[in-house]
N, C-alpha and C positions, 0 to 999 in steps of 0.2 A: 622782223626786219633784219635778221642776221644775214639774210641773203645779200644784203647790200653793204655789209661791213667792209668789204674790200674797196668800196668806192668812197666811203666816208673819209673826209679830209683830203681827198685827192683833188688836185688842181684841174679844173675844167679847161681844156685847150681849145675845143672847137665844137660847134653845133652844126650838123648837116641836116638839111631838110629840103623837101620831103624825099623819101626813098621811093623805090618802085611800088611799095605797098601803101604809101601815104604816111608813113611814120617818120619820126626823127631819130637821129643818131647823135648821142653825146660821146665825145672822145675826151678821155681823161689822160693825165700824165701816166707814165709807166705802161702805155699801150693797153689801156682798159677801155672797153666800149659798153654803152648801154643803149639798147634799141627800145624805142617806145612807140606803140601804135594803139589804135582803138579797134577792138574786135567785138562785134555784137554788143556795142554800147558800153564796153568796159575797157579800161586801160590795161594793156598787157605789156610787160617789160621782160627783157632778157639782157643779162649782163655777161660779158666775156672778158676775162675768165671769171667764173662765179666764185 
């Protein structure tokens, strides 16, 4: 789970749902984003910056 260390402890500012692919976007303090969607029955996430 080291992939998410940059988001740990960050304040969640906003949740946007759904996006054009049906996923949700979590917006954190310090301009960090996490995109969450379901693809082929599995949860897929991408965080920016990683």
